[in-house]
N, C-alpha and C positions, 0 to 999 in steps of 0.2 A: 502609452497605448499598448494594449495586449494584442498580439497577433491572433488570428482566429484559431489556430491550432493550440495556442496556449490557454484558450478558454475552455477547451474540452476537459471534462472531468478526469479522464485518464492521464492528463498531463501531470497531475500531482503524483501519480504512481510512477510515471516515467522519471520524474525528478527524484523521488524517494529511492528508486532503484540505482540511479547514478550516484547519489550522495552516499547511500549505504555502501556501495562498492568502493568509493573513495575512502571512506572512514575505515572500512575493513582493511584496505591496502595500507593505510597509515598504521594500523594496529599490528600488522604482520612483523615488522622489525622488533617490536617489543616482545611479541610472542616467541620469536626465534631466539632472542637474547635470553629470555627466561628458560627456554628449553636447553640452551647451551649450558646454563648453570647446573643442570642435572648431570652433565658429563664432566664439567671442569671444576666446579666449586660447590661442593655439597653444603657447606655451612652458609654460603650466600643464598642458595636455593631455600634452605630451611628458614632463613630470615625473611625471604620474600614470601614464602608460603604463610608465615606467621602474620604478615601484613594483610593477607587476603581474608582474615577473620574480621576485618573492619567492615562496618555496615556500609560505608561509602563505597568501598571496593566492590561489595556485593551488588550495590545499586548500579555501579558501572558495568559489572558483569551482566546484569539484566539488560542494560542498554546494548551490550555486545550481542547477546542472544537475540534481542529484537532486531538489530541490524542484520544478523545472519538470516533470520527468518524472513525479513522483508526482502533481502536480496535474493534468497532462494525462490520465494514465491513470485517476485518480480521477474526472475529468469524464466520461471514456468509460464508466466503471462506472455513473455516475449516469444517463447516457443509456440504457444497457442496462436499468437498473432501470425507467426510465420507459416504454420502448417495447417491451421484450421480456418474455415470460412468465418468471417466476422458476423457476430450476432449481437443484438442489443443487450442480451442478458450477461454479456461478458463484463459490462460495467459493474454489475452486481457481484460477479466473481472477484473482481479487483477489490471491491470494498470488503468482501468476505476475507480475502487474503490479508488485508490490513488488520482486520479483526483477529484472525488466527495468529498473526504475528504478535499482536499485543497480548493475547492469551498465553502463547508459548513463553513470552518474556516474563509475564506475571507468574506463570506456573514455576518458572525457574527461580524467580525471586522468592516465592513462598517455600520452595523446597530448600533454598539456601538458608532458611531460618532467620530472615531479617525481621 
């Protein structure tokens, strides 16, 4: 049985914001490890950067850009909920935010040359 608040259309965006934050937090140690290679081991960094030419890695980067966009726009939605009066059209804005996130990620993928 779904609780009444979980049947609300914006609950999906609440879950997306939380999941994207969690996945981005899991990505950070990998990101910092690769950044440390730039200072400590130039050859290992070059090897890692050669790996990023793989189409699967570019697809994963698209997913990362999508997560960043979803999390950013979800945070803006939360700020709007906190500081602005609630209106029915905000559901439409939440759906538009999801669409913008998808377009940003797709644009990144197309610019990556996959």
